[in-house]
C-alpha positions in Angstrom: 71.7 64.5 -102.8 72.6 66.9 -105.5 72.1 70.7 -104.7 69.0 72.2 -106.1 70.8 74.8 -108.2 72.7 72.0 -110.0 69.4 70.2 -110.7 67.8 73.4 -112.0 70.7 74.1 -114.3 70.6 70.5 -115.7 66.9 70.8 -116.5 67.2 74.2 -117.9 70.1 73.3 -120.1 68.3 70.3 -121.5 65.1 72.3 -122.1 66.8 75.0 -124.2 69.5 72.9 -125.9 69.2 71.5 -129.4 68.6 67.9 -129.2 70.3 64.5 -129.6 69.1 61.0 -128.6 70.0 57.3 -128.2 70.3 55.0 -131.1 71.5 51.5 -130.5 71.8 50.5 -134.1 75.0 49.0 -135.2 77.7 51.4 -136.2 77.1 51.5 -139.9 73.6 53.1 -139.8 75.0 55.9 -137.7 78.4 56.2 -139.3 78.1 54.8 -142.8 81.6 56.1 -143.7 83.1 53.5 -141.4 81.1 50.6 -142.8 78.5 50.4 -145.5 75.1 49.3 -144.1 71.6 50.7 -144.0 72.8 54.3 -144.8 74.2 53.4 -148.1 75.8 55.7 -150.6 73.5 56.9 -153.4 75.2 56.6 -156.8 74.0 58.1 -160.1 75.0 57.2 -163.7 76.7 59.9 -165.6 76.4 60.6 -169.4 79.1 59.0 -171.5 82.4 60.8 -171.3 81.2 63.0 -168.4 82.8 62.7 -164.9 80.7 60.7 -162.5 79.2 62.8 -159.7 80.4 62.0 -156.2 78.4 59.4 -154.3 75.9 60.9 -151.8 77.0 59.5 -148.4 75.2 60.9 -145.2 77.7 62.2 -142.6 80.5 61.7 -145.0 84.0 61.8 -143.4 82.7 62.1 -139.9 84.4 60.0 -137.2 81.6 59.5 -134.7 83.2 56.8 -132.6 83.7 59.2 -129.7 80.0 59.9 -129.2 78.2 58.6 -126.1 75.9 55.8 -127.1 77.8 54.9 -130.4 80.0 52.0 -131.4 83.6 53.1 -131.4 84.8 50.4 -133.8 86.4 51.6 -136.9 87.4 48.2 -138.3 85.0 45.2 -138.9 87.2 42.1 -139.6 84.2 39.7 -140.0 83.1 41.1 -143.4 82.4 38.9 -146.4 82.6 40.5 -149.9 81.7 39.4 -153.4 84.0 39.2 -156.4 83.6 42.9 -157.0 84.6 43.9 -153.5 81.1 44.8 -152.3 80.2 43.7 -148.8 77.6 40.9 -148.8 77.3 40.6 -145.0 79.1 41.4 -141.8 79.2 39.0 -138.9 79.3 40.5 -135.4 79.8 39.3 -131.8 79.6 40.9 -128.4 80.2 39.6 -124.8 79.8 41.7 -121.7 80.5 40.6 -118.1 80.7 42.3 -114.7 81.3 42.0 -111.0 79.0 44.4 -109.1 80.0 45.1 -105.5 77.1 46.7 -103.6 78.4 48.1 -100.3 75.1 47.2 -98.6 75.8 43.5 -99.4 72.2 42.5 -99.8 71.5 39.0 -98.5 69.9 37.7 -101.6 72.5 39.3 -104.0 69.7 41.1 -105.9 70.7 44.4 -107.4 67.7 46.6 -107.6 66.9 49.7 -109.9 69.3 48.7 -112.7 68.6 47.4 -116.2 72.2 46.2 -116.6 73.4 44.8 -113.3 70.8 42.4 -111.9 73.1 40.7 -109.4 75.5 41.8 -106.6 78.5 40.2 -105.1 78.6 37.8 -108.1 80.3 37.4 -111.5 77.6 37.7 -114.1 77.3 37.7 -117.9 75.1 40.7 -118.7 74.9 40.2 -122.5 76.2 37.7 -125.0 75.2 38.4 -128.6 76.0 37.2 -132.1 74.6 38.6 -135.4 74.8 39.2 -139.1 73.8 42.3 -141.0 73.8 43.2 -144.7 72.8 45.9 -147.1 73.8 44.0 -150.2 72.5 45.5 -153.4 70.1 47.7 -151.4 68.4 44.8 -149.6 68.5 45.4 -145.8 68.8 42.4 -143.5 69.8 42.2 -139.8 69.7 39.5 -137.2 71.2 39.7 -133.7 70.7 36.9 -131.2 71.2 37.4 -127.5 71.3 35.8 -124.0 72.5 36.9 -120.6 71.2 38.3 -117.3 70.0 41.6 -118.9 67.2 39.7 -120.5 65.7 38.9 -117.2 65.7 42.5 -116.2 64.5 44.0 -119.5 62.7 41.7 -121.8 61.0 39.5 -119.2 59.1 42.5 -117.7 57.0 42.8 -120.9 53.5 42.2 -119.7 52.0 42.6 -123.1 52.5 38.9 -123.5 49.4 38.3 -121.4 47.1 39.7 -124.0 45.5 36.8 -125.8 47.3 33.7 -127.2 49.8 33.0 -130.0 52.1 35.6 -128.5 55.2 33.6 -128.9 55.5 33.2 -125.1 55.1 30.8 -122.3 52.9 31.9 -119.4 53.3 29.8 -116.2 54.7 26.3 -115.9 54.1 24.1 -118.9 52.3 26.9 -120.7 49.4 26.9 -118.2 47.9 30.4 -118.1 48.2 30.9 -114.3 50.0 34.2 -114.4 53.1 32.8 -112.8 56.6 32.8 -114.2 55.9 35.0 -117.2 58.6 34.9 -119.8 58.9 36.2 -123.3 60.3 32.8 -124.2 61.6 32.8 -127.8 61.3 36.5 -128.5 63.6 37.6 -125.7 66.5 35.9 -127.5 66.2 38.2 -130.5 68.1 41.5 -129.8 67.3 42.9 -133.3 65.8 41.4 -136.4 64.8 43.5 -139.4 64.2 43.4 -143.1 63.9 46.2 -145.5 65.0 48.1 -148.6 67.3 51.0 -149.3 66.0 53.5 -151.9 68.5 55.9 -153.7 66.5 59.0 -152.9 68.4 62.2 -151.8 71.1 60.8 -149.4 69.1 57.7 -148.7 65.7 56.3 -147.7 65.4 53.1 -145.7 62.1 51.2 -145.1 62.3 48.4 -142.5 60.1 46.2 -140.3 61.1 44.1 -137.3 62.4 44.3 -133.8 64.7 47.3 -133.3 66.7 48.8 -130.6 65.0 51.9 -129.1 65.6 55.4 -130.6 64.6 57.0 -127.2 67.3 58.2 -124.8 71.0 58.7 -125.2 72.7 55.7 -123.8 72.7 52.4 -125.6 71.4 49.0 -124.8 75.0 47.8 -125.6 77.2 48.9 -122.7 80.3 49.1 -124.8 78.9 52.1 -126.6 78.3 54.1 -123.5 80.7 56.3 -121.5 79.4 54.8 -118.3 78.5 51.2 -117.4 75.5 51.7 -115.2 73.2 53.7 -117.5 71.7 56.9 -116.2 68.3 56.9 -114.5 66.5 58.6 -117.3 67.8 56.0 -119.8 67.2 53.0 -117.6 63.6 54.2 -117.2 62.9 54.5 -120.9 62.6 51.7 -123.6 65.4 49.6 -125.0 63.5 47.9 -127.9 60.5 48.3 -130.1 58.6 46.0 -132.5 57.2 47.7 -135.5 58.2 49.5 -138.7 60.3 52.6 -139.5 61.3 54.9 -142.3 64.8 56.5 -142.2 65.3 59.5 -144.6 68.5 61.4 -145.2 67.4 64.6 -147.0 71.0 66.0 -146.7 74.5 65.1 -145.8 74.1 66.3 -142.2 70.5 65.4 -141.3 68.4 62.3 -140.8 64.8 62.0 -139.8 62.9 58.8 -138.8 59.2 57.9 -138.6 58.2 55.0 -136.4 55.0 52.9 -136.1 55.3 50.5 -133.1 53.2 48.0 -131.0 53.9 50.0 -127.9 56.4 51.3 -125.2 59.0 48.5 -124.9 56.6 45.7 -125.8 56.5 43.0 -128.3 52.7 43.2 -128.5 50.1 45.9 -127.9 48.5 46.8 -124.5 45.6 48.7 -126.1 43.8 49.2 -129.4 46.1 51.5 -131.3 49.7 51.4 -132.4 52.2 54.0 -131.1 53.9 56.6 -133.3 57.4 58.1 -133.0 59.8 60.5 -134.6 63.6 60.9 -134.3 65.7 63.7 -135.8 69.5 63.8 -136.0 71.6 66.8 -137.0 75.3 66.7 -137.3 76.8 69.9 -138.6 80.3 68.5 -138.2 81.9 65.5 -136.4 82.4 67.4 -133.2 78.6 68.1 -132.6 75.5 65.8 -132.6 72.1 67.1 -131.9 68.9 65.0 -131.8 65.2 65.2 -130.7 63.0 62.2 -130.1 59.2 62.0 -129.7 56.8 59.2 -128.7 53.0 59.0 -128.5 51.0 55.9 -127.7 48.3 54.2 -125.6 50.2 51.9 -123.2 47.5 51.1 -120.6 45.7 47.8 -120.1 42.6 46.7 -118.2 43.2 46.0 -114.5 43.0 42.3 -113.5 39.9 43.0 -111.4 38.0 45.1 -114.0 34.4 44.1 -114.6 34.1 46.1 -117.9 33.4 44.1 -121.0 35.0 44.2 -124.5 36.5 47.5 -125.8 35.1 49.5 -122.9 37.5 47.6 -120.6 40.6 49.3 -122.2 41.5 52.6 -120.5 41.8 55.7 -122.6 45.2 56.9 -121.3 47.7 58.5 -123.6 51.5 58.5 -123.1 53.7 61.3 -124.5 57.5 61.3 -124.2 60.3 63.6 -125.5 64.0 63.5 -125.0 66.6 65.9 -126.3 70.4 65.9 -126.1 73.5 67.6 -127.1 76.8 65.8 -127.4 79.9 68.0 -128.1 83.6 67.3 -128.4 85.2 70.5 -127.2 88.8 69.4 -127.6 90.7 66.8 -129.6 94.2 66.3 -131.1 94.8 65.4 -134.7 95.2 61.7 -134.9 98.1 62.2 -137.4 100.1 64.1 -134.7 101.6 62.9 -131.4 98.9 61.7 -129.1 100.4 62.4 -125.7 98.6 63.6 -122.6 94.9 64.5 -123.0 93.7 63.6 -126.5 90.0 64.3 -126.5 87.3 65.8 -124.2 83.6 65.9 -124.7 80.3 66.3 -122.8 76.8 64.9 -123.3 73.5 66.2 -121.9 70.3 64.2 -122.2 67.0 65.6 -120.9 63.6 63.8 -120.8 60.0 65.0 -120.3 56.9 62.9 -120.6 53.4 62.4 -119.2 50.3 60.4 -119.2 46.7 61.7 -119.4 43.2 60.4 -119.9 40.7 58.5 -117.9 41.2 59.3 -114.3 44.8 60.3 -115.0 46.0 63.9 -114.5 49.2 65.2 -116.0 50.2 67.0 -112.8 50.5 63.7 -111.0 51.7 61.5 -114.0 54.8 63.0 -115.5 58.5 62.2 -115.8 61.3 64.7 -116.0 65.0 64.1 -115.6 68.4 64.8 -117.0 71.9 63.4 -117.2 75.1 65.3 -117.7 78.4 63.5 -118.4 81.9 64.7 -119.2 84.6 62.4 -120.6 88.3 62.9 -121.1 90.6 60.6 -123.2 94.3 60.3 -122.9 97.3 58.0 -123.6 96.5 57.7 -127.4 92.8 57.3 -126.6 93.5 54.1 -124.8 92.4 55.4 -121.4 89.4 57.6 -120.5 87.6 59.0 -117.4 84.0 59.9 -117.3 82.1 61.8 -114.6 78.3 62.0 -114.6 75.5 63.4 -112.5 71.8 63.2 -113.1 68.3 63.1 -111.6 64.8 61.9 -112.4 61.4 62.9 -111.0 58.5 60.5 -111.7 55.3 61.1 -109.7 52.8 58.2 -110.0 56.0 56.1 -110.8 54.5 54.9 -114.2 58.0 54.5 -115.6 60.1 53.6 -112.5 61.3 50.2 -111.4 59.6 48.5 -108.5 62.4 47.9 -106.1 60.9 44.8 -104.2 58.2 42.3 -104.1 55.6 42.9 -101.4 56.4 41.6 -97.9 54.5 39.1 -95.8 51.7 41.5 -95.2 51.5 42.5 -98.9 53.3 45.8 -98.6 56.8 47.2 -98.4 58.5 50.5 -97.5 58.3 51.7 -101.2 54.6 50.9 -101.8 53.6 52.5 -98.5 55.0 55.9 -99.5 52.9 58.4 -101.4 52.9 57.5 -105.1 53.1 61.2 -105.9 56.7 61.2 -104.5 59.7 59.7 -106.3 62.8 61.7 -106.9 66.2 60.0 -107.4 69.6 61.4 -108.0 73.0 59.9 -109.1 76.7 60.5 -109.5 79.2 58.2 -111.2 82.9 58.1 -112.1 84.2 55.6 -114.7 87.7 54.7 -115.7 88.1 52.8 -119.0 91.1 51.0 -120.3 90.8 50.3 -124.1 93.8 48.5 -125.5 92.0 48.1 -128.8 88.6 49.0 -130.4 87.5 45.4 -129.6 87.9 45.2 -125.8 87.2 47.5 -122.8 88.1 47.1 -119.1 86.1 49.2 -116.7 86.0 50.3 -113.1 83.1 52.4 -112.0 81.8 53.9 -108.7 78.1 54.6 -108.5 76.3 56.6 -105.8 72.5 57.1 -106.0 69.9 58.4 -103.6 66.1 58.9 -103.4 63.6 60.7 -101.3 61.8 57.4 -100.5 63.2 53.9 -99.6 64.2 52.6 -103.0 67.5 50.7 -103.0 68.4 47.3 -101.5 69.7 47.2 -98.0 71.6 44.4 -96.2 68.5 42.4 -95.6 67.7 42.1 -99.4 64.4 42.2 -101.1 63.3 38.6 -101.6 62.8 36.7 -98.3 64.3 36.4 -94.8 66.9 33.8 -96.2 67.2 35.5 -99.6 65.7 32.5 -101.4 62.6 33.1 -103.6 60.9 29.8 -102.7 60.8 30.6 -99.0 57.3 31.1 -97.5 57.2 34.7 -96.4 56.2 35.2 -92.7 53.7 38.0 -92.2 56.4 40.0 -90.3 58.8 40.0 -93.3 59.5 43.3 -95.0 62.0 43.8 -97.8 65.0 45.9 -96.7 64.9 49.2 -98.7 67.2 52.2 -98.1 67.2 55.7 -99.6 70.7 55.5 -101.0 73.2 53.1 -102.4 76.9 52.9 -103.2 78.4 50.4 -105.6 81.7 49.5 -107.3 81.5 47.8 -110.7 84.2 45.9 -112.5 83.4 45.0 -116.1 84.9 43.8 -119.3 83.4 43.6 -122.8 84.6 42.2 -126.1 83.2 43.2 -129.5 84.2 42.1 -133.0 
């Protein structure tokens, strides 16, 4: 368990620091200097004989490849250009695999409380993705397809697919609406799909509609972009995708603001009767500092299965608010033109979250989430090697954002559900070693320790059945084996082009 003074310091630092946040967009939208994309240069025509004014490019000249949660690629070889040299489209591909060794050695090989490692003691493909993206002549288009074990953990937990029909899903075997085997079917294979237009206003204005990676949090859905492989607790507990529309506006070279209109909190559809709204603000005074603040407000509650209310009255009036802020700062780096011996870069990131729910029968004092994650990374050997250390915590009374660690046992309960719902506090510490022979491949070794104040992590007996198989009939005496701590060692490799 982390000492209380450290936890207090983490929370206080996040509360008073200027803010940053996650964006899992492809590199161009965040670093348009590297690759032209949705943040396109704004050009103006000059009078005859007069020198043309410089193109307005947001974050011009900034190398942001070191930032936690950002793509480190600086070359994109799969680009196709027209006869004038303008990029028509960029093809992209990503593959991420891991071997997750859980020291508890759970019988069913199920890894709990993780949105990236769903299995233990097995080789797994977490994410395989291919895509194309374009901002040709101001027309924005982006399509990423995906598969892999992460989809089972993240996309398939979307229960908004139960609302009505024509949801692009299959519910139960052969489409029978029996509430068993819910999947997001065709939608889960779309990582990101968007269409829009870039307007030459100030430093750029983009209007888009589609399925997007989430703007909330610091660490990315794509593990290659993060300093650690296992995401922090605060990032794992918050959304990875939204379906809706957004406006990105760059009023100056160093600032971007976004307005979002979404179906809901990590849902393809809506739980209730109103859309959610969001806002994200990025400020980069220079390439060594990134500050962002994110906000979300929505109604993400649904009628209970046993509700007797009829029509609109059956929908709870429960509002959800969430805010995260971060600061990412590079406090040391060597000029790339000089000799790159020894330590070449050093940076830290601090991401802090606060949110709550309130409304019908829901009090903020029992329905809030607060947490923070502090990481420090050191690069050396010409930026080919790096070591990251990270600590963090999350406190989520009522558990409205937390993972459920196990299915109920034979008597319909387990050690987690029998504890008071007002209590859930978890803490973490990780150390990660990265070997990056090029911008296109990463080899990782990571040690993870996490603990909680209630039984929350898988023990040797697993969390599925006495034999570990999901089709075994559960005897009444069966209870999932949950412990209040875990230790893991993760070996991972990812490729990106």
